[in-house]
C-alpha positions as CSV (number, residue, x, y, z in Angstrom):
1,M,110.6,160.1,7.2
2,N,113.2,158.0,4.8
3,L,116.8,157.6,5.6
4,H,119.5,156.6,3.7
5,I,122.1,154.8,5.2
6,G,124.4,153.2,2.3
7,N,122.2,151.9,-0.3
8,T,119.4,151.1,1.8
9,T,116.2,153.1,2.3
10,H,114.9,153.3,5.8
11,D,111.0,154.1,6.2
12,F,110.6,153.2,9.9
13,A,107.8,150.9,9.5
14,K,109.7,150.0,12.7
15,P,112.1,152.0,15.0
16,L,116.0,150.5,14.4
17,V,117.8,149.3,17.1
18,M,121.7,150.7,17.2
19,G,124.2,148.6,18.6
20,V,127.0,150.3,20.6
21,I,131.5,148.8,20.4
22,N,133.2,150.9,22.6
23,T,136.6,149.9,22.2
24,T,138.2,152.8,24.7
25,P,139.2,152.2,27.9
26,D,137.5,154.3,30.2
27,S,133.4,154.8,28.5
28,F,131.3,154.9,31.4
29,S,129.6,151.3,30.7
30,D,132.0,148.9,29.2
31,G,134.9,150.7,28.9
32,G,138.1,148.3,28.7
33,S,136.1,145.6,27.9
34,F,136.7,145.4,23.9
35,L,140.3,147.2,23.5
36,D,140.5,143.5,21.9
37,V,140.2,143.7,17.9
38,D,139.1,140.2,18.1
39,A,137.1,140.9,21.3
40,A,135.6,143.6,19.9
41,V,134.7,142.1,16.6
42,R,133.1,139.1,18.3
43,H,131.0,141.4,20.7
44,G,130.0,143.8,17.4
45,L,128.5,139.9,15.5
46,K,126.9,138.6,19.0
47,L,125.1,142.6,18.3
48,V,124.2,141.4,14.8
49,D,122.7,138.4,16.1
50,E,121.0,139.6,18.9
51,G,119.2,142.1,16.0
52,A,121.0,144.9,15.5
53,D,120.0,147.6,12.7
54,I,123.4,149.7,12.9
55,L,126.9,149.3,14.9
56,D,128.2,152.2,16.6
57,I,131.6,152.1,17.0
58,G,133.5,154.6,19.3
59,G,137.2,155.1,20.1
60,E,136.6,158.4,23.0
61,S,134.9,158.4,25.7
62,T,132.5,161.2,25.8
63,R,131.4,160.2,29.2
64,P,131.4,163.9,31.8
65,G,135.1,165.0,32.5
66,S,136.1,162.3,29.5
67,E,139.5,164.0,28.2
68,P,140.3,163.8,24.2
69,V,142.3,161.8,22.4
70,D,144.5,162.6,19.7
71,A,143.4,160.8,16.1
72,S,146.0,158.5,15.6
73,E,145.1,156.6,18.8
74,E,141.2,156.9,18.1
75,M,142.5,154.9,14.8
76,R,144.4,152.7,16.3
77,R,141.2,151.5,18.5
78,V,138.4,151.4,16.2
79,L,139.7,150.6,12.5
80,P,140.8,147.1,12.6
81,V,137.1,146.7,14.0
82,I,135.5,148.7,11.1
83,E,137.8,146.3,8.4
84,G,136.9,143.2,10.9
85,L,132.8,143.7,10.5
86,I,132.6,145.0,7.5
87,A,134.7,141.7,6.0
88,A,131.8,139.2,8.3
89,T,128.7,141.2,8.1
90,N,126.7,143.4,5.9
91,I,125.1,145.3,8.8
92,P,125.6,149.2,8.1
93,I,128.5,150.3,10.3
94,S,128.4,153.9,12.3
95,I,131.9,155.8,13.3
96,D,131.3,157.6,16.4
97,T,133.3,160.3,16.2
98,N,134.2,164.3,15.9
99,K,137.4,163.8,14.1
100,A,137.2,164.4,10.2
101,L,140.4,162.7,9.8
102,V,138.8,159.8,12.1
103,A,135.9,159.8,10.1
104,R,137.3,159.9,6.8
105,E,139.2,156.8,7.0
106,A,136.8,155.2,8.9
107,C,134.0,155.7,5.8
108,E,137.4,154.3,3.8
109,R,137.3,151.3,5.0
110,G,133.4,150.7,5.3
111,A,131.6,152.6,7.5
112,S,128.8,154.2,5.7
113,M,127.0,156.4,8.6
114,I,129.3,159.7,10.9
115,N,128.1,160.2,14.9
116,D,129.1,163.8,15.5
117,V,128.5,164.5,19.3
118,T,129.3,167.6,18.9
119,G,127.0,168.2,15.8
120,L,129.0,169.8,12.8
121,S,130.5,172.6,15.4
122,G,133.4,171.0,16.4
123,D,135.8,169.7,13.6
124,P,135.1,172.7,10.5
125,N,136.3,169.8,8.2
126,M,134.0,167.5,9.5
127,V,131.3,168.9,7.2
128,N,133.0,168.5,4.2
129,V,134.2,164.8,4.8
130,V,130.3,164.0,5.6
131,A,129.7,165.3,1.8
132,E,132.5,163.8,0.2
133,T,131.3,160.6,1.5
134,G,128.2,160.4,1.1
135,A,127.9,159.3,4.3
136,T,124.6,159.3,6.6
137,L,125.3,162.0,9.3
138,C,123.8,161.8,12.9
139,L,123.9,165.5,14.4
140,M,123.7,165.2,18.4
141,H,123.3,168.2,20.6
142,M,125.9,168.6,23.5
143,Q,126.3,171.6,25.2
144,G,130.2,172.9,25.8
145,T,132.5,169.4,25.6
146,P,132.5,166.0,27.7
147,V,134.9,167.9,30.2
148,T,132.5,170.9,30.8
149,M,129.5,169.5,29.5
150,Q,127.8,169.1,33.1
151,E,128.7,172.6,34.5
152,N,126.7,176.3,34.5
153,V,123.9,173.6,32.6
154,T,121.6,176.4,31.6
155,Y,118.3,176.7,29.0
156,T,115.9,178.6,28.7
157,D,113.7,176.0,27.7
158,V,115.5,172.7,27.0
159,C,113.4,171.7,23.9
160,T,113.0,175.1,22.4
161,D,116.6,175.7,22.6
162,I,118.2,172.4,21.5
163,E,115.5,172.0,18.6
164,H,117.0,175.9,17.3
165,T,120.7,174.5,17.3
166,L,120.1,171.2,15.7
167,S,118.1,173.2,13.0
168,Q,121.3,175.2,12.1
169,A,122.7,172.1,12.3
170,I,120.6,170.3,9.6
171,N,120.6,173.9,7.9
172,K,124.5,173.8,7.8
173,A,124.7,170.5,6.5
174,L,122.4,171.7,3.8
175,E,124.6,174.6,2.4
176,H,127.4,171.7,2.1
177,D,124.9,169.9,0.0
178,I,124.6,167.3,2.4
179,D,121.7,164.6,1.1
180,F,118.6,165.8,3.5
181,E,117.5,162.0,3.9
182,R,121.2,161.1,5.0
183,I,120.2,163.3,8.3
184,V,119.5,162.2,11.1
185,I,119.0,164.7,14.7
186,D,120.0,163.7,18.8
187,P,119.5,165.3,21.5
188,G,122.0,164.4,23.2
189,I,120.4,162.3,26.4
190,G,123.2,163.7,29.3
191,F,125.6,165.4,27.2
192,G,125.2,168.9,28.9
193,K,121.3,168.0,30.9
194,H,120.0,167.6,34.3
195,L,117.5,165.0,34.9
196,P,114.5,167.2,34.2
197,H,116.0,168.4,30.9
198,N,116.4,164.4,29.7
199,L,112.4,163.6,31.1
200,A,111.5,166.6,28.6
201,L,113.0,165.6,25.9
202,I,112.5,162.1,25.8
203,Q,108.5,163.4,26.2
204,S,109.2,165.5,23.4
205,C,111.4,163.5,20.8
206,G,108.4,163.0,18.1
207,V,107.5,166.5,18.6
208,M,111.2,167.5,17.5
209,A,111.2,164.8,14.4
210,S,108.5,166.3,13.3
211,R,109.3,169.4,13.4
212,L,112.9,169.4,12.0
213,K,111.4,166.6,9.3
214,R,114.0,164.2,10.4
215,P,114.1,161.4,12.3
216,I,115.4,161.1,15.7
217,L,118.0,158.9,17.7
218,M,117.6,158.6,21.6
219,G,120.5,157.3,23.2
220,V,119.5,156.7,26.7
221,S,120.8,153.0,28.1
222,R,122.4,152.4,31.2
223,K,122.6,156.5,31.1
224,S,123.3,158.6,34.7
225,F,119.9,160.2,34.7
226,L,118.2,156.7,35.3
227,G,121.3,156.1,38.1
228,E,119.4,159.1,39.5
229,L,115.8,157.9,39.2
230,T,116.8,154.3,40.5
231,N,119.5,154.6,43.1
232,R,121.2,151.8,40.2
233,S,125.0,151.6,39.3
234,V,125.6,151.3,35.4
235,D,125.8,147.2,35.5
236,Q,122.3,147.5,37.4
237,R,120.2,149.6,35.0
238,T,118.9,147.7,32.1
239,Y,115.2,147.4,33.4
240,G,115.3,150.9,33.9
241,T,117.2,151.3,30.0
242,A,114.0,149.4,29.0
243,A,111.6,151.9,30.7
244,A,113.2,154.8,28.8
245,I,113.1,152.8,25.7
246,T,109.9,152.1,26.0
247,A,108.9,156.0,26.5
248,C,111.1,156.9,23.7
249,V,109.4,154.6,21.3
250,L,106.1,155.4,22.6
251,A,107.2,159.4,22.1
252,G,107.7,158.9,18.6
253,A,111.9,157.5,18.6
254,H,113.2,156.3,15.4
255,I,116.2,155.4,16.3
256,V,117.5,154.0,19.6
257,R,121.1,153.5,20.7
258,V,121.8,150.5,22.8
259,H,124.0,148.3,24.8
260,D,121.9,145.4,25.8
261,V,120.4,144.6,21.8
262,A,118.7,141.7,22.9
263,A,116.5,143.4,25.5
264,A,116.4,146.1,23.4
265,R,114.9,144.5,20.3
266,D,112.2,142.9,22.2
267,V,111.1,146.3,24.5
268,V,111.6,148.3,20.9
269,A,108.5,145.4,19.6
270,V,106.1,145.7,22.3
271,A,106.5,149.5,22.5
272,H,106.1,149.9,18.5
273,A,103.2,148.0,19.0
274,L,101.9,149.7,21.4
275,R,102.5,153.4,19.7
276,N,100.8,151.8,16.6
277,T,97.9,150.8,18.8
278,A,97.3,154.5,20.0
279,N,97.3,156.0,16.8
280,G,94.6,153.6,15.2
281,G,97.4,151.2,13.4
282,G,99.4,153.6,11.6
283,R,103.4,154.5,11.8
284,N,104.4,157.6,13.8
Protein backbone atom coordinates (compact mmCIF):
# COMPACT_ATOMS: atom_id res chain seq x y z
CA MET A 1 0.00 0.00 0.00
CA ASN A 2 1.60 3.25 -1.18
CA LEU A 3 0.98 6.88 -0.34
CA HIS A 4 2.22 9.83 -2.37
CA ILE A 5 3.00 13.04 -0.46
CA GLY A 6 4.54 15.73 -2.61
CA ASN A 7 7.18 14.03 -4.74
CA THR A 8 7.76 11.23 -2.25
CA THR A 9 6.17 7.78 -2.21
CA HIS A 10 5.85 5.99 1.12
CA ASP A 11 5.49 2.21 1.15
CA PHE A 12 5.17 2.04 4.96
CA ALA A 13 8.17 -0.14 5.62
CA LYS A 14 7.59 1.52 8.98
CA PRO A 15 4.74 3.68 10.29
CA LEU A 16 5.14 7.43 9.89
CA VAL A 17 5.04 9.96 12.72
CA MET A 18 3.11 13.18 12.16
CA GLY A 19 4.01 16.01 14.54
CA VAL A 20 1.32 18.48 15.61
CA ILE A 21 1.73 22.26 15.65
CA ASN A 22 -1.30 24.14 16.98
CA THR A 23 -1.23 27.89 16.33
CA THR A 24 -4.44 28.40 18.32
CA PRO A 25 -5.22 29.95 21.70
CA ASP A 26 -7.72 27.24 22.64
CA SER A 27 -6.57 23.79 21.45
CA PHE A 28 -7.29 21.11 24.05
CA SER A 29 -3.64 20.19 24.60
CA ASP A 30 -1.29 23.08 23.93
CA GLY A 31 -3.53 26.04 23.13
CA GLY A 32 -1.63 29.32 23.29
CA SER A 33 1.83 27.78 23.33
CA PHE A 34 2.68 28.57 19.70
CA LEU A 35 0.74 31.69 18.81
CA ASP A 36 3.98 33.49 17.98
CA VAL A 37 5.21 32.61 14.47
CA ASP A 38 8.85 32.23 15.50
CA ALA A 39 7.88 30.01 18.43
CA ALA A 40 5.75 27.82 16.16
CA VAL A 41 8.52 27.50 13.57
CA ARG A 42 11.09 26.66 16.26
CA HIS A 43 8.74 24.03 17.64
CA GLY A 44 8.26 22.55 14.18
CA LEU A 45 12.01 22.31 13.62
CA LYS A 46 12.36 20.69 17.04
CA LEU A 47 9.81 18.06 15.99
CA VAL A 48 11.79 17.48 12.79
CA ASP A 49 14.97 17.00 14.83
CA GLU A 50 13.07 14.50 16.97
CA GLY A 51 12.16 12.47 13.91
CA ALA A 52 8.83 13.73 12.56
CA ASP A 53 8.02 12.50 9.05
CA ILE A 54 5.23 15.06 8.51
CA LEU A 55 4.24 18.29 10.27
CA ASP A 56 0.52 19.06 10.67
CA ILE A 57 -0.26 22.74 11.22
CA GLY A 58 -3.65 23.88 12.48
CA GLY A 59 -5.07 27.33 13.14
CA GLU A 60 -8.52 26.42 14.42
CA SER A 61 -9.29 24.32 17.48
CA THR A 62 -11.57 21.32 16.91
CA ARG A 63 -11.79 20.26 20.54
CA PRO A 64 -15.31 19.38 21.72
CA GLY A 65 -17.40 22.53 22.06
CA SER A 66 -14.99 24.80 20.21
CA GLU A 67 -16.35 27.58 18.04
CA PRO A 68 -15.13 28.12 14.46
CA VAL A 69 -12.91 31.01 13.42
CA ASP A 70 -13.12 32.79 10.09
CA ALA A 71 -10.76 31.99 7.24
CA SER A 72 -8.84 35.26 7.46
CA GLU A 73 -7.94 34.69 11.10
CA GLU A 74 -7.03 31.07 10.46
CA MET A 75 -4.74 32.10 7.58
CA ARG A 76 -3.15 34.80 9.72
CA ARG A 77 -2.20 32.11 12.20
CA VAL A 78 -0.94 29.38 9.87
CA LEU A 79 0.43 30.83 6.64
CA PRO A 80 3.54 32.52 8.10
CA VAL A 81 4.35 29.33 9.99
CA ILE A 82 4.08 27.27 6.81
CA GLU A 83 6.31 29.72 4.97
CA GLY A 84 8.88 29.62 7.77
CA LEU A 85 8.98 25.84 7.88
CA ILE A 86 9.08 25.42 4.09
CA ALA A 87 12.13 27.70 4.06
CA ALA A 88 13.88 25.71 6.78
CA THR A 89 13.05 22.03 6.19
CA ASN A 90 12.11 19.54 3.49
CA ILE A 91 9.64 17.69 5.71
CA PRO A 92 6.16 17.57 4.15
CA ILE A 93 3.73 20.09 5.60
CA SER A 94 0.07 19.24 6.20
CA ILE A 95 -2.56 21.92 6.71
CA ASP A 96 -5.22 20.92 9.23
CA THR A 97 -8.28 22.83 8.02
CA ASN A 98 -11.85 22.36 6.87
CA LYS A 99 -11.87 25.56 4.79
CA ALA A 100 -11.10 25.38 1.07
CA LEU A 101 -9.68 28.92 0.97
CA VAL A 102 -7.24 28.18 3.79
CA ALA A 103 -6.24 24.90 2.17
CA ARG A 104 -5.57 26.55 -1.20
CA GLU A 105 -3.49 29.36 0.29
CA ALA A 106 -1.53 26.85 2.38
CA CYS A 107 -0.76 24.72 -0.68
CA GLU A 108 0.33 27.78 -2.63
CA ARG A 109 2.87 28.38 0.12
CA GLY A 110 4.20 24.84 0.01
CA ALA A 111 1.89 22.56 2.00
CA SER A 112 1.54 19.20 0.27
CA MET A 113 -1.22 17.60 2.37
CA ILE A 114 -4.70 18.69 3.43
CA ASN A 115 -6.09 17.22 6.65
CA ASP A 116 -9.87 17.74 6.45
CA VAL A 117 -11.63 16.85 9.71
CA THR A 118 -14.98 16.89 7.88
CA GLY A 119 -13.93 14.24 5.37
CA LEU A 120 -15.16 16.39 2.44
CA SER A 121 -18.57 16.82 4.06
CA GLY A 122 -17.98 20.47 5.04
CA ASP A 123 -16.80 23.12 2.58
CA PRO A 124 -18.15 22.11 -0.88
CA ASN A 125 -15.11 23.67 -2.56
CA MET A 126 -12.59 21.55 -0.67
CA VAL A 127 -12.68 18.62 -3.08
CA ASN A 128 -11.87 20.96 -5.99
CA VAL A 129 -8.94 22.51 -4.11
CA VAL A 130 -7.49 19.07 -3.43
CA ALA A 131 -7.88 18.04 -7.07
CA GLU A 132 -6.45 21.27 -8.45
CA THR A 133 -3.43 21.42 -6.11
CA GLY A 134 -2.60 17.72 -6.27
CA ALA A 135 -2.31 17.65 -2.50
CA THR A 136 -2.51 14.48 -0.47
CA LEU A 137 -5.87 14.28 1.29
CA CYS A 138 -6.58 12.97 4.77
CA LEU A 139 -10.26 12.10 5.12
CA MET A 140 -11.32 12.13 8.75
CA HIS A 141 -14.64 11.03 10.21
CA MET A 142 -16.48 13.34 12.56
CA GLN A 143 -20.06 12.95 13.74
CA GLY A 144 -21.56 16.45 13.73
CA THR A 145 -19.36 19.50 14.31
CA PRO A 146 -16.92 20.34 17.11
CA VAL A 147 -19.75 22.21 18.83
CA THR A 148 -22.16 19.27 18.71
CA MET A 149 -20.08 16.14 18.13
CA GLN A 150 -20.25 14.78 21.69
CA GLU A 151 -24.04 15.18 21.85
CA ASN A 152 -26.34 12.27 20.94
CA VAL A 153 -23.47 10.03 19.85
CA THR A 154 -25.06 6.99 18.25
CA TYR A 155 -23.86 4.21 15.95
CA THR A 156 -25.38 0.93 14.85
CA ASP A 157 -21.86 -0.52 14.71
CA VAL A 158 -19.16 2.11 15.07
CA CYS A 159 -16.52 0.41 12.90
CA THR A 160 -18.93 -0.56 10.12
CA ASP A 161 -20.66 2.83 10.15
CA ILE A 162 -17.43 4.79 9.95
CA GLU A 163 -15.96 2.50 7.32
CA HIS A 164 -19.06 3.13 5.19
CA THR A 165 -18.81 6.91 5.62
CA LEU A 166 -15.11 6.94 4.74
CA SER A 167 -15.75 4.71 1.72
CA GLN A 168 -18.26 7.26 0.46
CA ALA A 169 -15.73 10.06 1.02
CA ILE A 170 -13.10 8.13 -0.96
CA ASN A 171 -15.56 7.65 -3.81
CA LYS A 172 -16.34 11.37 -3.81
CA ALA A 173 -12.62 12.14 -4.04
CA LEU A 174 -12.15 9.69 -6.90
CA GLU A 175 -15.10 11.19 -8.78
CA HIS A 176 -13.21 14.48 -8.72
CA ASP A 177 -10.03 12.87 -10.11
CA ILE A 178 -8.10 12.87 -6.84
CA ASP A 179 -5.33 10.26 -7.02
CA PHE A 180 -6.26 7.15 -5.01
CA GLU A 181 -2.67 6.90 -3.79
CA ARG A 182 -2.88 10.43 -2.35
CA ILE A 183 -5.71 9.53 0.02
CA VAL A 184 -5.36 8.72 3.74
CA ILE A 185 -8.21 7.77 6.08
CA ASP A 186 -8.68 8.70 9.73
CA PRO A 187 -11.54 7.30 11.86
CA GLY A 188 -11.49 10.44 14.03
CA ILE A 189 -10.70 9.25 17.54
CA GLY A 190 -12.63 11.47 19.96
CA PHE A 191 -14.63 13.24 17.26
CA GLY A 192 -18.18 12.22 18.06
CA LYS A 193 -17.16 9.03 19.87
CA HIS A 194 -17.40 7.72 23.41
CA LEU A 195 -14.79 5.56 25.13
CA PRO A 196 -16.02 2.17 23.81
CA HIS A 197 -16.15 3.58 20.27
CA ASN A 198 -12.57 4.86 20.47
CA LEU A 199 -11.26 1.54 21.80
CA ALA A 200 -13.07 -0.43 19.11
CA LEU A 201 -11.68 1.83 16.37
CA ILE A 202 -8.13 1.45 17.66
CA GLN A 203 -8.44 -2.33 17.74
CA SER A 204 -9.87 -2.51 14.21
CA CYS A 205 -7.87 0.23 12.45
CA GLY A 206 -5.80 -2.22 10.40
CA VAL A 207 -8.89 -4.08 9.26
CA MET A 208 -10.50 -0.81 8.14
CA ALA A 209 -7.36 0.17 6.23
CA SER A 210 -7.24 -3.22 4.52
CA ARG A 211 -10.88 -3.10 3.48
CA LEU A 212 -10.68 0.44 2.15
CA LYS A 213 -7.22 -0.20 0.67
CA ARG A 214 -5.88 3.06 2.05
CA PRO A 215 -3.36 3.85 4.80
CA ILE A 216 -4.90 4.83 8.10
CA LEU A 217 -3.87 7.72 10.33
CA MET A 218 -4.60 7.48 14.05
CA GLY A 219 -4.75 10.57 16.26
CA VAL A 220 -4.75 9.33 19.85
CA SER A 221 -2.23 11.72 21.40
CA ARG A 222 -3.37 13.13 24.78
CA LYS A 223 -7.04 12.55 23.87
CA SER A 224 -9.83 12.68 26.46
CA PHE A 225 -10.48 8.94 26.35
CA LEU A 226 -7.03 8.51 27.89
CA GLY A 227 -8.11 10.82 30.70
CA GLU A 228 -11.19 8.67 31.24
CA LEU A 229 -9.05 5.57 31.52
CA THR A 230 -6.24 7.00 33.67
CA ASN A 231 -7.86 9.95 35.46
CA ARG A 232 -4.92 12.07 34.24
CA SER A 233 -5.03 15.66 32.99
CA VAL A 234 -3.96 16.50 29.44
CA ASP A 235 -0.36 17.25 30.43
CA GLN A 236 -0.06 13.91 32.26
CA ARG A 237 -1.11 11.57 29.46
CA THR A 238 2.33 10.70 28.07
CA TYR A 239 2.24 7.08 29.21
CA GLY A 240 -1.37 6.60 28.20
CA THR A 241 -0.56 8.04 24.79
CA ALA A 242 2.37 5.64 24.44
CA ALA A 243 0.12 2.68 25.21
CA ALA A 244 -2.49 3.85 22.71
CA ILE A 245 0.12 4.38 19.98
CA THR A 246 1.45 0.89 20.64
CA ALA A 247 -2.05 -0.55 20.26
CA CYS A 248 -2.57 1.40 17.02
CA VAL A 249 0.68 0.20 15.47
CA LEU A 250 0.11 -3.41 16.54
CA ALA A 251 -3.37 -3.22 15.01
CA GLY A 252 -1.99 -1.94 11.70
CA ALA A 253 -1.86 1.87 11.76
CA HIS A 254 0.27 3.50 9.07
CA ILE A 255 0.59 7.03 10.52
CA VAL A 256 0.31 8.27 14.10
CA ARG A 257 -0.41 11.94 14.79
CA VAL A 258 1.31 13.04 17.99
CA HIS A 259 2.41 15.98 20.13
CA ASP A 260 5.51 14.28 21.60
CA VAL A 261 7.49 13.14 18.58
CA ALA A 262 10.63 11.93 20.36
CA ALA A 263 8.66 9.59 22.60
CA ALA A 264 6.45 8.46 19.73
CA ARG A 265 9.44 7.51 17.56
CA ASP A 266 10.63 5.05 20.21
CA VAL A 267 7.15 3.69 20.79
CA VAL A 268 6.58 3.18 17.07
CA ALA A 269 9.96 1.50 16.60
CA VAL A 270 9.27 -1.07 19.31
CA ALA A 271 5.62 -1.64 18.40
CA HIS A 272 6.49 -2.04 14.72
CA ALA A 273 9.18 -4.61 15.51
CA LEU A 274 6.67 -6.55 17.59
CA ARG A 275 4.09 -6.37 14.81
CA ASN A 276 6.57 -7.66 12.26
CA THR A 277 7.58 -10.51 14.55
CA ALA A 278 3.95 -11.47 15.04
CA ASN A 279 3.51 -11.46 11.26
CA GLY A 280 6.55 -13.59 10.65
CA GLY A 281 8.73 -10.66 9.65
CA GLY A 282 6.40 -9.36 6.96
CA ARG A 283 4.84 -5.94 6.56
CA ASN A 284 1.30 -5.10 7.54
